[in-house]
N, C-alpha and C positions, 0 to 999 in steps of 0.2 A: 600316253599317261605314264607317269613315273612314280615309283614307290621306293622308299628306303627302308632299311632295317637298322634303325638306331639302337644303340645299347642303352639300357636303363641302369644307371649306377645304383648298386645295391649297398655296397660297403667298400670303402676304398682305403681305410686306414690299416696298414699292416700291423699285426700284433694285437688285433681285437680278440676278445674271449673266444675260445674255439674248442671244438672237439679235439681229442688227443691226436697227435700226428700218427701217420700210418706206421705199422710195425709188421714184421714178417707173419704175425698171427692174424693180420687183417684179411680182407677179401681181394683176390686177384681179379683185375678187370682188363679188358682189351686196352692196348696201348703200351705194351711192354717192349722188350727187345725185338727190333725188326729182323726179318729174315736176311736182309742184305748186310747186316753187320757180321764181321768175321774177326777171329783172333788176330789174323795177319794184318788186318786193317786198323786195329785198335791203336790209337795214339795216346791213350791214357785218359785220366779223368778230366772232364771239362772244368775250366776255371770256375771257381765258386761264384764269381761276380758276373759270369756270362748271362745275358738276358734270355729269358725263356717266356715265350708267349704260347699259351695252350688253351684248349677248351675242355671243360668237364661237362659232358652231355648227361642230361638228366632223364630219369625214367620213373614210372610209378608202378602200376599193375601190368607189367609186360606180359605175364602169362595170361592174364584175363584178356588183354588186347589180342593176342594171338588166337585165343579160343573164339573170341567174337568174330574175327576176320574169317576164321575157318568156316563158321556157320553162314555168315553173310555172303561168302563167295562161292558156296557150294550149291549148285542148282538143285541138288536132291534134298536140301535142307528147307524146312518150313521158314527159316529165318533168311533165306536167300533174298538179297536186295533190300534188306532192312538196314538202312544206313543212319549214321549219326551226324550232327552238325560238328564243326570244329570245336565249339565250346563244350559240347557233350563229350567228345572224345577226350579233351583235356581234363574235364571234371571227373570222368570215370577212370581214365587210365594214365593220366599225366602225374608228374610230381606235384605234391601238395605244397602250399605256401610254407608249412612247417618244415617239410623236407628240404625245400630250397634254402630256407633260412639256416638250417643246420649245416648244409653243404657250404654255404657262404661263410659261416662262422669258422668252420674247419679250415677252409682255404685261407681266410684272413689270418687265422692263428698260425699258419705255416709260414706267413710272410708274404703272401700274394696280395696284389691289388685285384679286385674283382668287379665284374659287372654282369648283370643277368639280362639275357635277351628278353624283349617284351612278351614273347609267347611262352616263356618259362621252359624252354627246351634245352638251354645250355648256360653255363657260366664261363665267361672269358676270364682268364687269369694272366697276370703279368708280374714277373718277379725275376729272381736269379736262380742259378742252378742249386744253390743251397736250399731255397724255398721248395724247389721241385723235389729234392731228396727228402726234405722234412715231410712234405705232404704225401708223397707217393712211395716212400720207402725204397727208392731205387736211385743208384748213382747214374749220372750222365757221363758218357765217355765220348771222345772225339774219334771219328772213323774217317780214314782216307778212302774215298770212292771216286773213281773216274776223274781224277785230277782235282777233286774238291774235298774239303774237310767238313763233315757234318757231325752235329752232336745227336746222340740217341740214348735211350735207356740201355744199360748194360745188363738188365735183368727184368723180372716181372714188375708190373705196375700194381701197387697194392693200395687199397683205401681202407680206412678204419671200419670196423664192423658196424659202428653206429650210423654210418651214412651209406653203407653198401646197398641198401634197398632203393636208394635214390640215384645211384651213379651207374650210368649205362656204359660209358666209355670215356677214355681220356685221349685226345688227339693233340698233336703239336709238340710233344716231348722230343720228337725228332724234327730237325729243321730241314731234312732232305725233302725237296719238293716232290709232291705226288701230283703230276699234271695229267689231266685227261687230254686226249687228242680226239679231234673229229676223225671219223673213220674213212677218210679219203683225203688225198693231197689236193684239196680244192683250191683253185686259183682265186685270189682276192683281187680287189680293184687296183692294188698296187702293181699288178703284172697281168696283162691280158692273156687270155687263152682262147684260141680259135681252132675249131675242127677243120681239118683238110678233107677234101673229097677224093674220090667219089664216095657217096653215102646212099643208103637205101631209105626210102620213106617208110617201108615196113620190112619185116624180116624176109630176106630172099629176093627182094625186088630187083636188085642190080647184081648179077653174077660177075665175078672177077675173071672174065674169060681170058684176059691177056696175062694173067699171073699163073704161077705153077699150081697144080692141083694139090690138095691135102686130103689124106685118107682116100686117095684114088678118085676124087671127084672135084669138080669146080666148086669153089666156095663163094658165098655172097659177100659183098662189102658190108661193113657194119652199118647199123641204122644211124640216121641223123640224130635220133633222140626221140623217144616216144613222147606223145603229149597226153593230156588228161583224158581226151576222148578215147584214145587207144587203150590206156590202162583201165579206164572204167569198163570198157567193153570186155577186155580180156579177163578181168577178175570178177565179173558178174555184177558190177555196180549198176551198169545201164539196165540190165535185165531186172534187177531188184526194184528199180524206180526210186531208190532212195538217194538223198542228196546231203544228208547230215543235218538237216534242218532241226533246230532246237538243241543241238549238241555243241559244246565248247571244247576245243582242243587246245591245249597249251604246248608250247615248244620251248625247251630250255637249251640254250647254247651260251658260250661266253661272248660278251660284248654285244654290240648292236650296230649294224651297218647304217651309216648316215644317209644312204640312198635307198633304204629298203622300201619305204612307202611308194616311191615313184617306180621302183623296179617291179614290184609285184603287180602294180596296176597296169604298167606297160605290158608285162608278160601276159596277164589275163586277157587284155584287149587283143594282142597280136596272135594269141593261140586259141581263141574261141572259148575261153573259160568265162564263167559268169562274172560280171563286174562286182567289185566289192561294194557292199552296202554300207551306209553310215554306221559306224560303231562295230562293224564286223571284225575288224583287225585293231588290236590295241597292244601297246608296248608297256612293259614294266621294267624299269632299269634301276640299278642302285645309285647311290649318291655320287660315286666316283668309280673310275676304272683303274685297275692296277695290272702290273706285269704285262704291259702291252708291247714291249720291244720284241723284235724278231727272235732274239736269243732267249726269250722268256716264253710267253704264250703266243706271240705273233698274232696280234689282234686282227690284222687285215685278212689273215688266212681263215678266220672264223666267219667273215662276212659271206663267203660263198656257201659255207655250211648252212648258215641261217637262211639264206635266200633259197637254197634247195629245199629245206624243210618246209618253209612256208608255202612255196609254190607247189610242192608235191601234195601237201594236205589239201590246199584249195582246189587243185586240179581233180582230185578224186572225190572230195566231199565239198562241193562248191558252195553249199549253203551253211556249212558249219562255221561258227565263230572261232576266231583264232586269237589266242593270247600269247604274245612272245615275252618271255621272262629272261632277260639277259643277266648272266653272272658277271661279277666284277672282274674275274680272271678265270683261267682254266684250272685253278687249283681246287682241291677237294672242299675246303671250307666255303669258298664262294659258290661253288656248284650246289653244295648242300643248302646254303642260304637261299638260293633261287628255288630249289625244290620245296624247301620249307615254306617259302612265301606262298606257293600254290596251295599247300595243304592248310596252312593256318588261315588263309582267306578263301579257300575253296574256289579258286579262280576257274577251274575246269574239272571235267571228269575223265578226260583222256589226256595223257601227257606223253609226248614223243621226245626221246633223248638220243641224239646221234653222236655219242661220245663214250669213251671208256679207255681202259688200259689193260695190259696183260695182268693176270691175277698175281703173279709173283712180284710185279712192280707196284702193285697197289698196297695201300696201308690196311692191314687187318683191323686196326683200331677203328677204321671208318666203316667197316661192315655193319656193326650193330647200329651205327648212326644212320646210315642209309636205310637199313632194314626198318628202323623205327619210323622214319618218314614214310616209307612205303606201306607199313602197317597202319599208321594213322590215316594215310590217304585211303587205303582200302576200306577202313571202317566208315569213311565218309562217302564211299562209292567212286573213288578215283583209281584209275588204272594207269600204270607206268609201263612204257614200251622202250626198250633199249636195243640199239644195234649190237650185233654179236661180234663185230670186228671185221677187219679186212685182210687179215694175214693168215687165214686158214688155221692150222694148228699152232701157229706162232713159232715154229722151229726155225724157219728162215729168218724171222725177225729177231728172236731172242735166244735161239739155241736150245730152247726147252719147250716141250709139248705142253700146252696149257690153254685154258679158256680165258675169256676176258671178264673184267669187272666194270661196272656193277651188273652186267647182264647175267652173271652167274649167281646172283643173290636169289633167294627163294620167293620173294614177293613182287617180282617184275616179270613181264613177258619179254623174252629174248627173241629178237627178230633176225633170222639168218637171211641168206641171199640166194638168188637164182639167176640163171641166164634165161631170158624170156623171149620167145618167138611169137610176135603178133602178126597176123596175116593182113591181107589187103583190105578186108572189111572189118578190121578190128577183132577178128576171131582169134581165140586162143589156139595156137598150134601145138606148142610143146614148151616144156621147161627142163633145164638140167640144174643140178646144183652149181652155184657159181664157183668156178675154180679155173683160172686162166693160165695156159702155157703160152709163151711168146717166143716165136722164132722169126728172125729177120730174113729178108730177101737176100739171096747170095749175090755176089758182085756181078756175076754174069746174068742174073735175072732168071735163072732156070730152075732154081730149087730154093727150099727154105732151110737155112743153116741150122743144123742140130734139131730138126723137127722131131717131136712136137715142142721142143724148146724148154726153157726154164720156167719155174713157177713165178707168176707175175700177179699175184693177188687172188684172194678167194674168201668166201664167207668164213667168219670165225665160228668156232664150235669146239666141242669136246666135253671132257668131264672135269668138273671143279674139284680142286683139292681141299677146299674149305667148307663147301656147302653140302650138307646131307641131302639125300634124295627126298624131295617133297612127295606127299602122299599121292598126288594126282598123276605123277609119272610112273608109279608102281603098276606093273602089268602092261604098260604101253611102251616104255623105253626098254630096249633089250638089256638083259643082265650083263652081256658082254661089254656094253658101253657104261652102265652104271657102276659096275664093280671093277674098278681099275685100281691097282696098287694094294689090294688086300686090306683096305681099311673100312670096309663096309660100303653100302650103296651110296653114291653121291649124285648131286644134281648134274644133269647133262643139258647142254644148250646146243642149238636154240630150241625154242618152242614152236615157232612158225617161221615162214619165210615169205619174201616177196622179191620183185626184181631188184637186182643189185649190180650185175655185171656192167661195168662202164661201156662195154661194147654193144650191149643191148639196153643202154641206159635211158635216162630222162633228159629232155631238153629243158634247160634253165635259162633265165634271162637276168643279167646283172650288169651294173655299171662297172667298167674296167678302165684302167689306164694303159694306153697303147704306147709303143716306142716313140712315136712323134709327140708324146706328152698330151695328146688329146684324151679326154675323159668322156666316155660315151657308153651307152647301153649296147650290149651285144648278147648273143645267145650261143650256147655250146652244150654238148652232151656230157653228162657226168653220171656217176653211179656210186657203188659201194653200199654196204649195209646202212650207210648214212641216208641212202634213198629208201631202202627197204623199210626202215622204221617208220618214217612219216607216211609212207604208202599204206602200211598195215594199220597204223593208227587211224588213218582216214577211213579205211574199210571198217574199223571198229565203230567209227562215228555213224556209219550207215547201219550197222548191226544194232547199235544203241537206239537209233531212231526207230528201227523196226520193233525193238523190244518195248520201248516206251518208258524205260527208266534206266539209270546208269548200270553199266556192266561191272563197274568196280574192278577188283583184281580178277582178270579174265581167264587165267590159266585153267582153273577147274572146269569152266564152261567150254574152253577150247579143247581140252583133252577129251571131254565127254562127247564132243562132236568130231573127233579125229577122222572119222570116215567120210566127212563132207568136204575135205580139202583135196586139192590136186595132189596126188601122191607122186612127188617129184623124184626122179632117178637120174643118174648121170648118163644113162644110155637108153633114152626113150624109144629108140628104134632097134634095140638089141645090142648085145655086148660087143658085136663085131663092127658096129657102125659108129665111126668117130665123127665129131662135128667141129667145125671151125669157121672163122670169118676172116676176111682180109681187111686190113686197116692201113690207112695212109695218114701220116702226121707231118706237120711242119716241124722241122728240126728246131727252129727258134720259137715254136709254140704260137706264132702269130701269122706268118705269111711264108710264101715260097722262096723268099730271097736267100734264106739259109739252106735251102734244099729240102728234099722230102725223105722221110723214113718209111719204108714199106715193111709190114710184118704180117704174120698170120697169128691169130689168137684162137686157141683151142677152147672148147667148152667142157665142163664136167671133170676137171682135174684139180681138185682142191687139196693140195698137199697130201697128207695121209688120211684126210677125211673123205668119206664116200657117201653120196646120196643113193640110198637103196630103197627097196620097197618097205613100206611101213615107216616107223619113226627112224630118223637118222640124225647124225650130228652136223649136218650141213643145212638141212631144211626143216628140221623138226617134224611136225605132223604134216607139213606141206604148205601150199599157197592157197589163198582164198578163192572161193567160188560163189556163184549166185545162191546155190543151195545152202551154203554156210550162212550167208547174210540173212536169207529168208527163214532159216531155222529159228531165229529169235522171235518169230511170230507167236511162238508158244513157249511155255516153260518146261514142257515135258522133254526128257532127254531123247534125242533121236535114236 
């Protein structure tokens, strides 16, 4: 099933009667000079005739919406679980028709062509740089960045006082792309990926006796990839007896794999998952796709992400309905549209999102827009789950220690990652925080070169520079993590965690293209917090089934239950006991014709981040258990 988000023309004639243009005495809104602009990169004022396409996002009673969500999401409140319909949310907290008309008149008067989206959440504007300066009281300048020239505001974005109560944010005044990435380099059908052996069926099954020891002991080969039965057993889903029946989980990614229906059904059949029932899986796509080239969003690279998300949710919550909502591209406006589709239509009550970007690379003007979507969703009983990232503290990736967005925003549940050991009978053996060191086998095969090796991926986490500490983290998140930089307590991520380490990862099945040009279904192991997010979202589907009504924004309930999670640390057997696995890869990613690459992968070494007792910035309050799921049998706080 497909749905589109057409724009409703509101007023298109430039020069219509309008509210006065913005002045320095107006109201400053998000959407001003980006952090990436610098004086040395400034190439002067943007040509007056240069085309500007932007969005003016609308708001109504934002404070009232936040207050409502605080009560509806708090298990200690008498209003807990009292949710509204989309129409009620818009009526009580959205911009009124009069406010929208006033905003449109102001923008038309500045020289913009305008159109209002059907849900009344934003106004699209198109015009030139002169119109932008007239409307927002700011000049646009050209900036040279990484071999490209982009325009952006040279100062604050200002709106007239007469419309300030209706304007949430302005995005698009900068044309520098803000592209989300899926949180692992997932192979798409354009290029096959095959795991090499030896591999273990469960953790520790096959010891690498012919390879050098690590940390003084023989290490096991990596697992083949856990299946749904193993994950359900390890995280308490089997013991809970819940399947997600009656719950709908939405998944948002960019694009939509042309083979997804066949792939997920084949995977379920081959791996013992429940067959999909009629109507259990539905797709919602936009009218057209954009930015599909490899040097843009790389559409085929998102197919693997989508496949992983859907197969993981179904494996852990086999009776839950799944709604896939494909964004037209990986850029913020299209991802926002996909999320907005879920909220305005209330397509689901649990939403998994395996994408994001470093905080410094994200657009601050998008923060209030995302927040507004998550708040409106929370008022309807919808909870959003975001992967925390796959680059640890981001220093190796960006040179700067930072968390990821949108995971660091206040009204989402950020999901970090672990390395998970599942035993022979599906028993939970242990977890560490996901943080991998990689060292290759020496030429003589007698040692690991540079052991424990260099950082090779780990769960994202840390302290946000932009988001204040939410109330539910106070008293649980250590002050040493929340108070960084001397600017008051900030939000720390993640909130929770689940399996993410690609070396203790999940088996997925996907149609891929092989070197001989054959296109066929195959299975391989994968991970990343791209896996952790749908796994935890599926666990939440079980908890919601247990509770009997939507969890909504779940963080307050999660932190109230922090003692019911696995308290994951980097050293589950003591500080002197290191853990590692042996891994063999095909050099050409497909077969042995190009040779084999042998390496050892360490556990629990996540850049500067550490998984410790209690809350930490690798695993949050920990990973789920049967007791956590079953705790939703009652409303009392454990």
